[in-house]
TORVO-878777 format. One record per residue: x, y, z of N, C-alpha, C in turn. Coordinates in steps of 0.2 Angstrom, whole numbers, padded with zeros to 4 digits, always signed. Example, Ala and Ser with C-alpha at 12.3 -4.5 7.8 and 13.67 -1.06 7.14 Angstrom:
BEGIN
+0066-0028+0039+0062-0022+0039+0066-0016+0039
+0064-0011+0035+0068-0005+0036+0064+0000+0039
END
This chain:
BEGIN
+0559-0179+0153+0552-0179+0156+0548-0174+0153
+0551-0168+0152+0547-0163+0149+0545-0164+0142
+0549-0167+0138+0547-0169+0132+0542-0174+0132
+0542-0179+0136+0537-0184+0137+0530-0180+0139
+0531-0175+0143+0525-0172+0146+0522-0168+0140
+0526-0165+0136+0523-0161+0131+0520-0165+0126
+0523-0171+0124+0520-0176+0120+0513-0178+0122
+0513-0180+0129+0507-0182+0132+0501-0177+0131
+0503-0170+0132+0498-0165+0131+0496-0165+0124
+0500-0165+0120+0498-0165+0113+0494-0171+0111
+0495-0177+0114+0491-0183+0113+0484-0181+0115
+0484-0179+0121+0477-0177+0124+0473-0172+0120
+0477-0167+0118+0474-0162+0113+0471-0165+0107
+0475-0170+0104+0472-0174+0098+0466-0178+0100
+0466-0181+0106+0460-0185+0108+0454-0180+0109
+0455-0174+0112+0450-0169+0113+0447-0167+0106
+0452-0166+0101+0449-0164+0095+0445-0169+0091
+0447-0176+0092+0444-0181+0089+0437-0182+0093
+0437-0181+0099+0430-0181+0103+0426-0175+0101
+0429-0169+0099+0424-0164+0097+0422-0165+0090
+0426-0168+0086+0423-0170+0079+0418-0175+0080
+0419-0180+0084+0414-0185+0085+0407-0182+0088
+0408-0177+0093+0402-0174+0095+0398-0170+0090
+0402-0167+0086+0399-0163+0080+0395-0168+0075
+0399-0173+0074+0396-0178+0069+0389-0181+0073
+0390-0182+0080+0384-0185+0083+0378-0181+0083
+0379-0174+0083+0373-0170+0082+0370-0170+0075
+0375-0170+0070+0372-0171+0063+0369-0177+0062
+0372-0183+0065+0369-0190+0064+0362-0190+0068
+0361-0187+0073+0355-0187+0077+0350-0183+0073
+0351-0177+0070+0346-0174+0066+0345-0178+0060
+0350-0181+0057+0349-0185+0050+0345-0191+0052
+0346-0194+0057+0342-0200+0058+0335-0199+0060
+0334-0193+0063+0327-0191+0065+0323-0189+0058
+0327-0185+0053+0324-0184+0047+0322-0190+0043
+0327-0195+0043+0327-0201+0040+0320-0205+0042
+0319-0205+0049+0314-0209+0051+0307-0205+0050
+0307-0198+0050+0301-0194+0048+0299-0195+0041
+0304-0196+0036+0303-0197+0029+0300-0204+0028
+0302-0209+0032+0300-0215+0031+0293-0216+0033
+0291-0213+0039+0284-0213+0041+0279-0209+0037
+0282-0203+0035+0278-0199+0030+0276-0204+0024
+0281-0207+0021+0280-0211+0015+0275-0217+0017
+0276-0220+0023+0272-0226+0024+0264-0224+0025
+0263-0219+0030+0256-0217+0031+0253-0213+0025
+0257-0211+0021+0255-0208+0014+0252-0213+0010
+0254-0219+0010+0252-0225+0007+0246-0228+0010
+0247-0229+0017+0242-0234+0020+0236-0230+0022
+0236-0224+0024+0230-0221+0026+0224-0221+0021
+0226-0220+0015+0220-0219+0010+0220-0225+0005
+0223-0231+0008+0224-0237+0004+0217-0240+0002
+0213-0240+0006+0206-0243+0005+0203-0240-0001
+0203-0233-0001+0200-0229-0006+0203-0231-0013
+0210-0232-0013+0214-0233-0019+0211-0240-0022
+0211-0245-0017+0209-0252-0020+0202-0251-0022
+0197-0247-0020+0190-0247-0022+0190-0243-0029
+0193-0237-0029+0193-0233-0035+0197-0235-0041
+0203-0237-0039+0208-0239-0045+0207-0246-0047
+0207-0251-0042+0207-0258-0043+0200-0261-0043
+0195-0257-0042+0188-0259-0042+0186-0265-0037
+0190-0264-0031+0188-0269-0026+0182-0267-0022
+0178-0272-0020+0173-0271-0015+0175-0268-0009
+0171-0265-0005+0173-0262+0002+0175-0267+0006
+0172-0273+0007+0174-0279+0011+0181-0281+0009
+0182-0282+0002+0188-0285+0000+0194-0280+0001
+0192-0274+0000+0198-0269+0001+0200-0268+0008
+0195-0268+0012+0197-0268+0020+0201-0274+0022
+0199-0280+0019+0202-0286+0021+0209-0286+0018
+0210-0283+0012+0217-0283+0009+0221-0279+0013
+0219-0273+0015+0223-0268+0019+0224-0271+0026
+0220-0275+0029+0221-0278+0036+0226-0283+0035
+0226-0287+0030+0231-0292+0029+0238-0289+0028
+0238-0284+0024+0245-0280+0023+0247-0277+0029
+0243-0274+0033+0245-0271+0039+0248-0276+0044
+0244-0282+0044+0247-0288+0048+0253-0290+0046
+0255-0290+0040+0261-0292+0037+0267-0287+0040
+0265-0281+0039+0270-0276+0041+0271-0276+0049
+0267-0279+0053+0268-0279+0060+0272-0285+0061
+0273-0290+0057+0277-0296+0058+0284-0295+0056
+0285-0291+0050+0291-0291+0047+0297-0288+0051
+0295-0284+0056+0301-0281+0061+0304-0287+0064
+0301-0293+0065+0304-0298+0068+0309-0301+0064
+0308-0301+0057+0313-0304+0053+0319-0299+0052
+0318-0292+0052+0323-0287+0052+0327-0288+0058
+0324-0288+0064+0328-0289+0070+0332-0295+0071
+0329-0301+0068+0333-0307+0068+0339-0307+0064
+0338-0304+0058+0344-0303+0053+0349-0299+0056
+0347-0293+0059+0352-0288+0062+0356-0291+0067
+0353-0295+0072+0356-0298+0078+0360-0304+0076
+0358-0308+0071+0361-0314+0070+0366-0315+0064
+0365-0311+0059+0369-0312+0053+0372-0305+0050
+0367-0301+0048+0370-0295+0044+0373-0289+0048
+0371-0289+0055+0372-0283+0059+0367-0277+0057
+0367-0272+0061+0362-0267+0061+0363-0263+0055
+0369-0261+0053+0370-0256+0048+0368-0259+0041
+0370-0265+0040+0368-0268+0033+0361-0270+0033
+0358-0272+0039+0351-0274+0039+0347-0267+0037
+0348-0262+0040+0345-0255+0038+0346-0254+0031
+0352-0254+0028+0353-0253+0021+0349-0257+0017
+0349-0263+0018+0346-0268+0013+0338-0267+0014
+0335-0266+0019+0328-0265+0020+0326-0258+0017
+0330-0253+0018+0329-0246+0015+0328-0247+0007
+0333-0251+0005+0333-0252-0003+0327-0256-0005
+0325-0261-0001+0318-0264-0002+0312-0259-0002
+0313-0255+0003+0307-0250+0003+0307-0246-0003
+0313-0243-0005+0313-0239-0011+0310-0243-0017
+0312-0249-0018+0309-0253-0023+0301-0254-0023
+0299-0255-0017+0292-0256-0016+0288-0249-0017
+0290-0244-0015+0287-0237-0017+0287-0236-0024
+0293-0238-0027+0294-0237-0035+0289-0241-0038
+0288-0247-0036+0283-0251-0040+0276-0249-0039
+0274-0247-0033+0267-0244-0031+0266-0238-0035
+0271-0233-0036+0270-0227-0040+0269-0229-0047
+0273-0233-0050+0273-0235-0057+0266-0239-0058
+0264-0243-0053+0257-0246-0054+0252-0241-0054
+0252-0236-0050+0247-0230-0050+0247-0226-0056
+0253-0225-0059+0254-0220-0065+0251-0224-0071
+0253-0231-0072+0251-0234-0078+0245-0239-0077
+0241-0238-0072+0235-0242-0071+0237-0250-0072
+0242-0252-0069+0244-0259-0070+0240-0264-0066
+0241-0270-0067+0236-0275-0064+0237-0275-0056
+0232-0277-0053+0233-0277-0046+0238-0282-0043
+0240-0287-0047+0246-0291-0044+0252-0287-0044
+0254-0282-0048+0260-0278-0048+0259-0273-0042
+0253-0270-0041+0252-0266-0036+0253-0269-0029
+0251-0275-0028+0251-0279-0022+0259-0281-0021
+0262-0283-0026+0269-0284-0025+0273-0278-0023
+0272-0272-0025+0275-0266-0022+0273-0265-0015
+0266-0266-0014+0264-0265-0007+0267-0269-0002
+0268-0276-0004+0271-0280+0001+0279-0279+0002
+0282-0276-0003+0289-0274-0003+0289-0268+0002
+0284-0264+0002+0284-0258+0006+0283-0261+0014
+0279-0266+0015+0278-0269+0021+0285-0272+0024
+0288-0275+0019+0295-0278+0021+0300-0273+0023
+0300-0268+0018+0305-0263+0019+0304-0258+0025
+0298-0258+0027+0296-0253+0033+0297-0257+0040
+0301-0262+0040+0301-0266+0046+0307-0264+0051
+0309-0257+0050+0316-0255+0053+0315-0252+0060
+0309-0250+0062+0309-0246+0069+0314-0249+0074
+0313-0256+0076+0317-0258+0081+0325-0258+0080
+0326-0259+0073+0333-0259+0072+0336-0252+0071
+0332-0247+0069+0335-0240+0068+0336-0238+0075
+0331-0239+0080+0332-0236+0087+0338-0239+0090
+0339-0246+0089+0345-0249+0092+0351-0246+0089
+0351-0245+0083+0357-0243+0079+0359-0235+0081
+0353-0231+0082+0354-0225+0084+0357-0225+0091
+0355-0229+0096+0358-0229+0103+0365-0231+0103
+0367-0235+0098+0374-0237+0097+0379-0232+0096
+0376-0226+0093+0381-0220+0091+0383-0216+0097
+0380-0218+0103+0382-0214+0109+0385-0219+0115
+0391-0217+0117+0394-0221+0123+0391-0219+0129
+0385-0221+0130+0381-0219+0136+0384-0222+0143
+0387-0228+0142+0389-0231+0149+0395-0227+0151
+0399-0224+0147+0406-0222+0150+0406-0214+0150
+0401-0211+0147+0401-0203+0147+0394-0201+0148
+0394-0196+0154+0387-0193+0156+0385-0189+0150
+0389-0185+0147+0387-0181+0141+0384-0185+0136
+0387-0191+0134+0384-0195+0129+0378-0198+0131
+0377-0199+0137+0370-0202+0140+0365-0197+0138
+0366-0190+0139+0361-0185+0138+0360-0185+0131
+0365-0185+0126+0363-0185+0119+0359-0191+0117
+0361-0197+0120+0357-0203+0118+0349-0202+0120
+0348-0199+0126+0341-0197+0128+0338-0193+0123
+0342-0188+0121+0339-0183+0116+0338-0186+0109
+0342-0191+0107+0341-0195+0101+0334-0198+0101
+0332-0202+0107+0326-0205+0107+0320-0201+0107
+0321-0195+0110+0316-0190+0110+0314-0188+0103
+0320-0186+0099+0319-0184+0092+0316-0190+0088
+0319-0196+0089+0317-0202+0086+0309-0203+0086
+0306-0203+0092+0299-0204+0092+0295-0198+0091
+0298-0192+0091+0294-0186+0089+0294-0187+0081
+0299-0189+0078+0299-0190+0070+0294-0195+0068
+0293-0200+0072+0287-0205+0070+0281-0201+0070
+0279-0197+0075+0273-0194+0076+0272-0189+0070
+0277-0185+0069+0277-0180+0064+0276-0183+0057
+0280-0188+0056+0279-0192+0049+0272-0195+0049
+0269-0198+0054+0263-0201+0054+0257-0195+0052
+0258-0189+0056+0253-0184+0055+0254-0181+0048
+0260-0180+0045+0260-0177+0038+0258-0182+0033
+0260-0188+0034+0258-0193+0029+0250-0195+0029
+0247-0194+0035+0240-0196+0036+0236-0190+0034
+0238-0184+0033+0234-0178+0032+0236-0175+0025
+0242-0172+0025+0245-0169+0019+0245-0173+0013
+0248-0179+0013+0248-0183+0007+0241-0186+0005
+0237-0187+0010+0230-0189+0008+0227-0184+0005
+0228-0178+0007+0225-0172+0003+0227-0172-0004
+0234-0173-0005+0237-0173-0011+0234-0178-0016
+0233-0184-0013+0230-0189-0017+0223-0188-0019
+0219-0185-0015+0212-0183-0016+0212-0177-0021
+0216-0172-0020+0216-0166-0024+0220-0166-0031
+0225-0170-0031+0230-0170-0037+0231-0177-0040
+0228-0182-0037+0229-0188-0041+0233-0193-0037
+0233-0199-0039+0237-0205-0036+0244-0204-0038
+0246-0202-0044+0253-0202-0046+0257-0198-0042
+0255-0192-0041+0258-0187-0036+0258-0189-0029
+0252-0192-0027+0251-0194-0020+0255-0200-0018
+0257-0204-0023+0261-0210-0022+0269-0208-0024
+0269-0203-0028+0276-0201-0031+0280-0198-0025
+0277-0194-0021+0280-0191-0015+0283-0196-0010
+0279-0201-0008+0282-0206-0004+0288-0209-0007
+0287-0211-0013+0293-0214-0017+0299-0209-0016
+0298-0203-0017+0304-0198-0017+0307-0198-0010
+0302-0197-0005+0304-0197+0002+0308-0203+0004
+0306-0209+0001+0310-0215+0003+0317-0215+0000
+0318-0212-0006+0325-0211-0009+0329-0206-0005
+0326-0201-0002+0329-0196+0002+0331-0199+0009
+0327-0204+0011+0329-0207+0018+0335-0211+0017
+0335-0215+0011+0341-0219+0010+0347-0215+0009
+0347-0209+0006+0353-0205+0005+0355-0202+0011
+0350-0200+0016+0352-0197+0022+0356-0202+0026
+0353-0209+0026+0356-0214+0030+0363-0215+0028
+0364-0216+0021+0371-0218+0018+0376-0212+0019
+0373-0206+0019+0378-0200+0020+0382-0201+0026
+0380-0204+0031+0383-0204+0037+0387-0210+0038
+0388-0214+0033+0391-0221+0034+0398-0220+0037
+0402-0215+0035+0409-0215+0037+0410-0213+0044
+0404-0210+0047+0405-0208+0054+0401-0213+0059
+0397-0217+0057+0393-0222+0061+0398-0226+0065
+0396-0228+0071+0399-0233+0075+0395-0239+0074
+0399-0244+0071+0396-0250+0069+0400-0256+0073
+0400-0255+0080+0404-0260+0084+0400-0266+0086
+0394-0266+0085+0389-0272+0087+0389-0277+0082
+0393-0282+0083+0394-0288+0078+0388-0292+0079
+0386-0296+0073+0380-0301+0073+0383-0306+0078
+0378-0309+0082+0380-0314+0087+0378-0321+0084
+0376-0322+0078+0374-0329+0076+0367-0330+0078
+0364-0336+0075+0357-0337+0076+0355-0339+0083
+0351-0336+0086+0349-0338+0093+0345-0345+0093
+0342-0347+0087+0339-0353+0086+0344-0359+0087
+0350-0358+0084+0355-0363+0084+0357-0364+0091
+0358-0358+0095+0360-0358+0102+0355-0362+0106
+0349-0361+0105+0344-0364+0109+0344-0372+0108
+0345-0373+0101+0345-0381+0099+0351-0384+0103
+0357-0380+0103+0363-0383+0106+0361-0385+0114
+0358-0380+0117+0356-0381+0124+0352-0387+0125
+0347-0388+0121+0342-0394+0121+0346-0400+0120
+0350-0400+0115+0354-0406+0113+0359-0408+0119
+0363-0403+0121+0368-0404+0126+0364-0407+0133
+0359-0404+0135+0355-0406+0141+0352-0413+0140
+0350-0415+0134+0347-0421+0133+0353-0427+0133
+0359-0425+0131+0365-0429+0131+0367-0431+0138
+0366-0426+0143+0368-0426+0150+0362-0427+0154
+0357-0431+0152+0351-0432+0156+0352-0435+0163
+0358-0439+0163+0359-0443+0169+0364-0440+0173
+0366-0434+0171+0371-0430+0175+0367-0425+0180
+0370-0425+0186+0367-0421+0191+0370-0414+0191
+0366-0409+0190+0369-0402+0190+0371-0400+0197
+0376-0396+0198+0379-0394+0205+0374-0389+0208
+0374-0389+0214+0370-0384+0218+0373-0377+0217
+0380-0377+0217+0384-0371+0216+0384-0369+0209
+0381-0363+0207+0381-0361+0200+0388-0359+0197
+0392-0358+0202+0399-0356+0200+0403-0361+0197
+0401-0368+0198+0404-0373+0195+0402-0375+0188
+0396-0371+0185+0394-0372+0178+0399-0369+0174
+0399-0371+0167+0403-0368+0162+0401-0361+0160
+0406-0357+0160+0405-0350+0157+0411-0347+0155
+0411-0343+0150+0417-0339+0147+0420-0335+0153
+0427-0336+0153+0431-0332+0158+0433-0325+0155
+0433-0321+0159+0435-0314+0157+0432-0309+0162
+0436-0303+0162+0434-0298+0167+0430-0292+0163
+0429-0293+0157+0425-0288+0153+0418-0289+0153
+0415-0295+0156+0408-0296+0156+0405-0298+0150
+0409-0300+0145+0406-0302+0138+0406-0309+0138
+0401-0312+0135+0399-0319+0134+0403-0322+0128
+0402-0328+0126+0404-0331+0120+0400-0329+0114
+0394-0326+0115+0390-0323+0110+0393-0316+0108
+0395-0315+0102+0398-0309+0100+0393-0303+0101
+0396-0298+0105+0392-0292+0106+0387-0292+0112
+0387-0298+0116+0382-0299+0121+0386-0300+0128
+0383-0297+0133+0386-0298+0140+0383-0305+0143
+0387-0307+0148+0385-0313+0151+0379-0312+0155
+0375-0317+0155+0369-0317+0159+0370-0321+0166
+0367-0318+0171+0368-0322+0178+0363-0328+0178
+0366-0333+0182+0362-0339+0183+0356-0338+0187
+0350-0341+0185+0344-0341+0189+0342-0349+0190
+0338-0349+0195+0336-0356+0198+0330-0359+0194
+0327-0356+0190+0322-0359+0186+0324-0364+0181
+0320-0369+0179+0321-0374+0174+0328-0377+0175
+0330-0379+0181+0336-0382+0183+0338-0387+0179
+0334-0391+0175+0336-0397+0171+0340-0394+0165
+0339-0388+0163+0343-0386+0158+0350-0384+0160
+0351-0383+0166+0358-0382+0169+0363-0388+0167
+0360-0394+0165+0364-0399+0164+0369-0398+0157
+0366-0394+0153+0370-0392+0147+0376-0389+0148
+0377-0385+0154+0383-0381+0156+0387-0385+0161
+0386-0391+0162+0390-0395+0167+0396-0398+0163
+0402-0397+0165+0408-0399+0161+0410-0406+0164
+0409-0411+0160+0411-0418+0163+0418-0420+0161
+0420-0425+0163+0427-0428+0161+0427-0429+0154
+0422-0431+0151+0422-0432+0143+0423-0425+0140
+0420-0420+0142+0420-0414+0139+0428-0411+0140
+0431-0413+0145+0438-0410+0146+0443-0414+0141
+0441-0421+0140+0445-0425+0136+0445-0424+0128
+0439-0421+0126+0439-0420+0119+0438-0412+0117
+0439-0410+0111+0439-0403+0109+0432-0401+0111
+0431-0394+0113+0425-0391+0115+0420-0391+0109
+0414-0393+0111+0409-0393+0106+0402-0390+0109
+0399-0384+0106+0393-0381+0109+0387-0386+0109
+0388-0392+0105+0382-0396+0105+0383-0401+0111
+0389-0401+0115+0390-0405+0121+0390-0401+0127
+0393-0395+0127+0394-0391+0132+0392-0384+0131
+0388-0381+0134+0385-0374+0133+0387-0370+0139
+0387-0363+0138+0389-0358+0143+0382-0357+0147
+0383-0354+0153+0377-0352+0157+0373-0347+0153
+0376-0342+0150+0373-0337+0146+0368-0341+0141
+0370-0346+0137+0366-0349+0132+0360-0352+0136
+0362-0355+0141+0356-0359+0145+0351-0354+0147
+0353-0348+0150+0349-0343+0152+0345-0340+0146
+0348-0339+0140+0344-0337+0135+0337-0342+0134
+0338-0348+0134+0333-0353+0133+0328-0352+0139
+0331-0351+0145+0326-0350+0151+0322-0344+0150
+0325-0339+0147+0321-0333+0146+0315-0334+0141
+0317-0337+0136+0312-0339+0131+0306-0343+0134
+0308-0348+0138+0303-0353+0141+0299-0349+0146
+0302-0344+0149+0297-0340+0154+0292-0336+0150
+0294-0333+0145+0290-0330+0140+0284-0334+0138
+0286-0340+0135+0281-0344+0132+0276-0347+0138
+0279-0348+0144+0275-0350+0149+0270-0345+0152
+0271-0339+0150+0267-0333+0152+0268-0330+0159
+0274-0331+0162+0275-0328+0168+0280-0323+0167
END
């Protein structure tokens, strides 16, 4: 018994040491992610704030055309986070999505800088500009990935660190926006476009290096869950096939993945509770005798969580 007890203590000591190492890495990663985000926003606002002047002076665009071009570019940059979030949740996972989009961002800043230094055609400059817009779509993915680094549900101390991460994360956005919109604009006006755009390009490279430096310590436990569009289509098809089936009044009779861990059939996602809205969609989760007689197919039988996903979307589109 004593031997077992000593071994157990040694094991706990090892767990504590691993936890201490994780805690130290967590502090480093928190600072690194904040710097990463700060550099990205400094680079972005260093390009975007003075962009109208560049188009007018260097590319000889009229005021109206330059303003319209910047508006279109900024609108594209507002849409691209949807693509990044979709890829992260459905196919690539958050780590690889961040890595790919950071590299796209570096390529974009590189093309913009090369265009400014060599006075290349506007088509080349715009190509780099829209690569920057695509690569800068990472805020929702970065914030979610940062939150994944802390076990906030099981550890009160980790919950406090997660809160600190978000404070630093959004502070870094404001600091980066301020520096990019003031200091870099001054550099562009006083020292030329090559240096003014070269600094954002350099900062984008540093941001990638900072992110990749922590690869070995990141928690990458959030698997991609597959395309939500496919799951929505499966619910519609399954409900249409069972249009003549009556959904039971007791939601407990509807099909759902069994298990005490609360996880759904969608990788990395918890089960959703049944709601009484759009009850016609519940038919997709009714398990008929035919479903029991043949191999399970998500195009014939869906889980309650899948159905609730579509209900949530329908509620949003309905405006309630």
